Structures are given as structure tokens and as C-alpha cells.
PyMOL CGO cylinders between C-alpha atoms (Angstrom):
from pymol import cmd
from pymol.cgo import CYLINDER

trace = [
    CYLINDER, -207.81, -98.40, 11.72, -211.18, -99.33, 11.97, 0.3, 1, 1, 1, 1, 1, 1,
    CYLINDER, -211.18, -99.33, 11.97, -210.91, -101.54, 14.88, 0.3, 1, 1, 1, 1, 1, 1,
    CYLINDER, -210.91, -101.54, 14.88, -213.59, -103.89, 14.32, 0.3, 1, 1, 1, 1, 1, 1,
    CYLINDER, -213.59, -103.89, 14.32, -212.43, -105.67, 10.69, 0.3, 1, 1, 1, 1, 1, 1,
    CYLINDER, -212.43, -105.67, 10.69, -215.45, -107.44, 9.88, 0.3, 1, 1, 1, 1, 1, 1,
    CYLINDER, -215.45, -107.44, 9.88, -219.11, -107.40, 10.53, 0.3, 1, 1, 1, 1, 1, 1,
    CYLINDER, -219.11, -107.40, 10.53, -221.31, -110.33, 12.31, 0.3, 1, 1, 1, 1, 1, 1,
    CYLINDER, -221.31, -110.33, 12.31, -221.23, -112.00, 8.53, 0.3, 1, 1, 1, 1, 1, 1,
    CYLINDER, -221.23, -112.00, 8.53, -216.91, -112.15, 8.28, 0.3, 1, 1, 1, 1, 1, 1,
    CYLINDER, -216.91, -112.15, 8.28, -217.39, -109.10, 5.29, 0.3, 1, 1, 1, 1, 1, 1,
    CYLINDER, -217.39, -109.10, 5.29, -214.93, -107.08, 5.53, 0.3, 1, 1, 1, 1, 1, 1,
    CYLINDER, -214.93, -107.08, 5.53, -215.65, -103.32, 6.31, 0.3, 1, 1, 1, 1, 1, 1,
    CYLINDER, -215.65, -103.32, 6.31, -214.35, -100.59, 3.46, 0.3, 1, 1, 1, 1, 1, 1,
    CYLINDER, -214.35, -100.59, 3.46, -213.80, -96.99, 3.70, 0.3, 1, 1, 1, 1, 1, 1,
    CYLINDER, -213.80, -96.99, 3.70, -215.54, -95.40, 1.45, 0.3, 1, 1, 1, 1, 1, 1,
    CYLINDER, -215.54, -95.40, 1.45, -211.95, -93.49, 0.18, 0.3, 1, 1, 1, 1, 1, 1,
    CYLINDER, -211.95, -93.49, 0.18, -210.62, -96.88, -0.63, 0.3, 1, 1, 1, 1, 1, 1,
    CYLINDER, -210.62, -96.88, -0.63, -213.80, -98.04, -2.46, 0.3, 1, 1, 1, 1, 1, 1,
    CYLINDER, -213.80, -98.04, -2.46, -212.15, -97.36, -5.82, 0.3, 1, 1, 1, 1, 1, 1,
    CYLINDER, -212.15, -97.36, -5.82, -209.35, -99.11, -5.17, 0.3, 1, 1, 1, 1, 1, 1,
    CYLINDER, -209.35, -99.11, -5.17, -210.86, -102.30, -3.89, 0.3, 1, 1, 1, 1, 1, 1,
    CYLINDER, -210.86, -102.30, -3.89, -212.56, -102.60, -7.03, 0.3, 1, 1, 1, 1, 1, 1,
    CYLINDER, -212.56, -102.60, -7.03, -209.77, -102.76, -9.16, 0.3, 1, 1, 1, 1, 1, 1,
    CYLINDER, -209.77, -102.76, -9.16, -207.69, -105.28, -7.02, 0.3, 1, 1, 1, 1, 1, 1,
    CYLINDER, -207.69, -105.28, -7.02, -211.08, -107.48, -6.94, 0.3, 1, 1, 1, 1, 1, 1,
    CYLINDER, -211.08, -107.48, -6.94, -210.83, -106.69, -11.16, 0.3, 1, 1, 1, 1, 1, 1,
    CYLINDER, -210.83, -106.69, -11.16, -207.45, -108.03, -11.41, 0.3, 1, 1, 1, 1, 1, 1,
    CYLINDER, -207.45, -108.03, -11.41, -207.14, -110.59, -9.14, 0.3, 1, 1, 1, 1, 1, 1,
    CYLINDER, -207.14, -110.59, -9.14, -206.07, -113.29, -12.10, 0.3, 1, 1, 1, 1, 1, 1,
    CYLINDER, -206.07, -113.29, -12.10, -203.82, -110.56, -13.01, 0.3, 1, 1, 1, 1, 1, 1,
    CYLINDER, -203.82, -110.56, -13.01, -201.51, -112.06, -10.37, 0.3, 1, 1, 1, 1, 1, 1,
    CYLINDER, -201.51, -112.06, -10.37, -197.58, -112.43, -11.47, 0.3, 1, 1, 1, 1, 1, 1,
    CYLINDER, -197.58, -112.43, -11.47, -195.45, -115.55, -9.92, 0.3, 1, 1, 1, 1, 1, 1,
    CYLINDER, -195.45, -115.55, -9.92, -191.73, -116.40, -8.85, 0.3, 1, 1, 1, 1, 1, 1,
    CYLINDER, -191.73, -116.40, -8.85, -189.80, -119.10, -10.44, 0.3, 1, 1, 1, 1, 1, 1,
    CYLINDER, -189.80, -119.10, -10.44, -191.18, -120.91, -6.86, 0.3, 1, 1, 1, 1, 1, 1,
    CYLINDER, -191.18, -120.91, -6.86, -194.79, -120.25, -7.25, 0.3, 1, 1, 1, 1, 1, 1,
    CYLINDER, -194.79, -120.25, -7.25, -194.53, -116.91, -4.94, 0.3, 1, 1, 1, 1, 1, 1,
    CYLINDER, -194.53, -116.91, -4.94, -196.97, -114.27, -5.65, 0.3, 1, 1, 1, 1, 1, 1,
    CYLINDER, -196.97, -114.27, -5.65, -194.62, -111.04, -6.89, 0.3, 1, 1, 1, 1, 1, 1,
    CYLINDER, -194.62, -111.04, -6.89, -197.07, -108.58, -7.69, 0.3, 1, 1, 1, 1, 1, 1,
    CYLINDER, -197.07, -108.58, -7.69, -199.81, -107.57, -10.46, 0.3, 1, 1, 1, 1, 1, 1,
    CYLINDER, -199.81, -107.57, -10.46, -199.07, -108.12, -13.95, 0.3, 1, 1, 1, 1, 1, 1,
    CYLINDER, -199.07, -108.12, -13.95, -198.62, -104.42, -15.56, 0.3, 1, 1, 1, 1, 1, 1,
    CYLINDER, -198.62, -104.42, -15.56, -199.97, -105.22, -18.57, 0.3, 1, 1, 1, 1, 1, 1,
    CYLINDER, -199.97, -105.22, -18.57, -203.03, -106.78, -17.36, 0.3, 1, 1, 1, 1, 1, 1,
    CYLINDER, -203.03, -106.78, -17.36, -203.60, -103.49, -15.13, 0.3, 1, 1, 1, 1, 1, 1,
    CYLINDER, -203.60, -103.49, -15.13, -203.14, -101.72, -18.43, 0.3, 1, 1, 1, 1, 1, 1,
    CYLINDER, -203.14, -101.72, -18.43, -206.41, -103.97, -19.74, 0.3, 1, 1, 1, 1, 1, 1,
    CYLINDER, -206.41, -103.97, -19.74, -208.31, -103.62, -16.51, 0.3, 1, 1, 1, 1, 1, 1,
    CYLINDER, -208.31, -103.62, -16.51, -207.71, -99.85, -16.42, 0.3, 1, 1, 1, 1, 1, 1,
    CYLINDER, -207.71, -99.85, -16.42, -208.74, -99.61, -20.13, 0.3, 1, 1, 1, 1, 1, 1,
    CYLINDER, -208.74, -99.61, -20.13, -212.08, -102.02, -19.92, 0.3, 1, 1, 1, 1, 1, 1,
    CYLINDER, -212.08, -102.02, -19.92, -212.98, -99.90, -16.11, 0.3, 1, 1, 1, 1, 1, 1,
    CYLINDER, -212.98, -99.90, -16.11, -212.37, -97.12, -18.46, 0.3, 1, 1, 1, 1, 1, 1,
    CYLINDER, -212.37, -97.12, -18.46, -210.49, -95.28, -15.14, 0.3, 1, 1, 1, 1, 1, 1,
    CYLINDER, -210.49, -95.28, -15.14, -209.61, -91.65, -16.08, 0.3, 1, 1, 1, 1, 1, 1,
    CYLINDER, -209.61, -91.65, -16.08, -205.74, -91.19, -16.70, 0.3, 1, 1, 1, 1, 1, 1,
    CYLINDER, -205.74, -91.19, -16.70, -205.06, -89.18, -14.12, 0.3, 1, 1, 1, 1, 1, 1,
    CYLINDER, -205.06, -89.18, -14.12, -206.67, -91.35, -11.63, 0.3, 1, 1, 1, 1, 1, 1,
    CYLINDER, -206.67, -91.35, -11.63, -204.71, -94.19, -12.75, 0.3, 1, 1, 1, 1, 1, 1,
    CYLINDER, -204.71, -94.19, -12.75, -201.39, -93.47, -11.17, 0.3, 1, 1, 1, 1, 1, 1,
    CYLINDER, -201.39, -93.47, -11.17, -202.58, -93.27, -7.41, 0.3, 1, 1, 1, 1, 1, 1,
    CYLINDER, -202.58, -93.27, -7.41, -204.44, -96.10, -8.12, 0.3, 1, 1, 1, 1, 1, 1,
    CYLINDER, -204.44, -96.10, -8.12, -202.16, -97.96, -9.42, 0.3, 1, 1, 1, 1, 1, 1,
    CYLINDER, -202.16, -97.96, -9.42, -199.59, -97.48, -6.25, 0.3, 1, 1, 1, 1, 1, 1,
    CYLINDER, -199.59, -97.48, -6.25, -202.70, -98.28, -4.03, 0.3, 1, 1, 1, 1, 1, 1,
    CYLINDER, -202.70, -98.28, -4.03, -202.97, -101.55, -5.60, 0.3, 1, 1, 1, 1, 1, 1,
    CYLINDER, -202.97, -101.55, -5.60, -199.14, -102.08, -5.50, 0.3, 1, 1, 1, 1, 1, 1,
    CYLINDER, -199.14, -102.08, -5.50, -199.57, -101.77, -1.36, 0.3, 1, 1, 1, 1, 1, 1,
    CYLINDER, -199.57, -101.77, -1.36, -203.07, -104.12, -1.19, 0.3, 1, 1, 1, 1, 1, 1,
    CYLINDER, -203.07, -104.12, -1.19, -200.60, -106.85, -3.48, 0.3, 1, 1, 1, 1, 1, 1,
    CYLINDER, -200.60, -106.85, -3.48, -197.95, -106.51, -1.25, 0.3, 1, 1, 1, 1, 1, 1,
    CYLINDER, -197.95, -106.51, -1.25, -200.49, -107.13, 1.91, 0.3, 1, 1, 1, 1, 1, 1,
    CYLINDER, -200.49, -107.13, 1.91, -202.11, -109.79, -0.19, 0.3, 1, 1, 1, 1, 1, 1,
    CYLINDER, -202.11, -109.79, -0.19, -198.54, -111.88, -0.82, 0.3, 1, 1, 1, 1, 1, 1,
    CYLINDER, -198.54, -111.88, -0.82, -197.97, -111.68, 2.52, 0.3, 1, 1, 1, 1, 1, 1,
    CYLINDER, -197.97, -111.68, 2.52, -201.01, -112.67, 3.79, 0.3, 1, 1, 1, 1, 1, 1,
    CYLINDER, -201.01, -112.67, 3.79, -200.98, -116.05, 1.25, 0.3, 1, 1, 1, 1, 1, 1,
    CYLINDER, -200.98, -116.05, 1.25, -197.50, -116.57, 2.14, 0.3, 1, 1, 1, 1, 1, 1,
    CYLINDER, -197.50, -116.57, 2.14, -198.30, -116.64, 5.88, 0.3, 1, 1, 1, 1, 1, 1,
    CYLINDER, -198.30, -116.64, 5.88, -200.23, -119.91, 6.05, 0.3, 1, 1, 1, 1, 1, 1,
    CYLINDER, -200.23, -119.91, 6.05, -197.96, -121.85, 3.85, 0.3, 1, 1, 1, 1, 1, 1,
    CYLINDER, -197.96, -121.85, 3.85, -194.80, -120.99, 6.03, 0.3, 1, 1, 1, 1, 1, 1,
    CYLINDER, -194.80, -120.99, 6.03, -197.20, -122.45, 9.53, 0.3, 1, 1, 1, 1, 1, 1,
    CYLINDER, -197.20, -122.45, 9.53, -197.54, -125.53, 7.08, 0.3, 1, 1, 1, 1, 1, 1,
    CYLINDER, -197.54, -125.53, 7.08, -194.06, -125.77, 6.69, 0.3, 1, 1, 1, 1, 1, 1,
]
cmd.load_cgo(trace, "trace")
């Protein structure tokens, strides 16, 4: 854990070893899949594969990046659902 998660301007700090998956997450931001009630269920696999191709991600790196991306997608889904629960 970084302790202070943002700087004075509100920008999120990212450890260097996490930067590749953060870039991938940003590139895949339009690839979220939604369930019948509109909630996020994760990323569309074909969309992620297309981003891998466009970004020329090495095949040997794809599995680990995909695993990390799924963790980030789960955290994003939880963060996006929490405000909706509070408003209800």
C-alpha cells in the first residue's frame, strides 16, 4: 500500500510495476460488459484481445496482464456499484 493514494492535485499514484496494466485498463475502458440489470460483469474478452493486438502486447505477457486486468475490473465494478447503493 502506498499510504497516500493521491498527490496534491488528486492524481492517483501508480507503482512502476503496475503501470503496464493501468495503461491496458485505460485502453480497455470502453470494453466493459454489462449484465441484464446494467451492472458491470467484467471486460469483453474479444475487446481485450483487440487491444492486445493494437498495442502489440507480447504473447508471453498477455496472460499475466489479463489476470491483473481482471482484478482491476473487479475493483472498478465494486467502486461503481457502491455509489449507486448509497443513493438508493
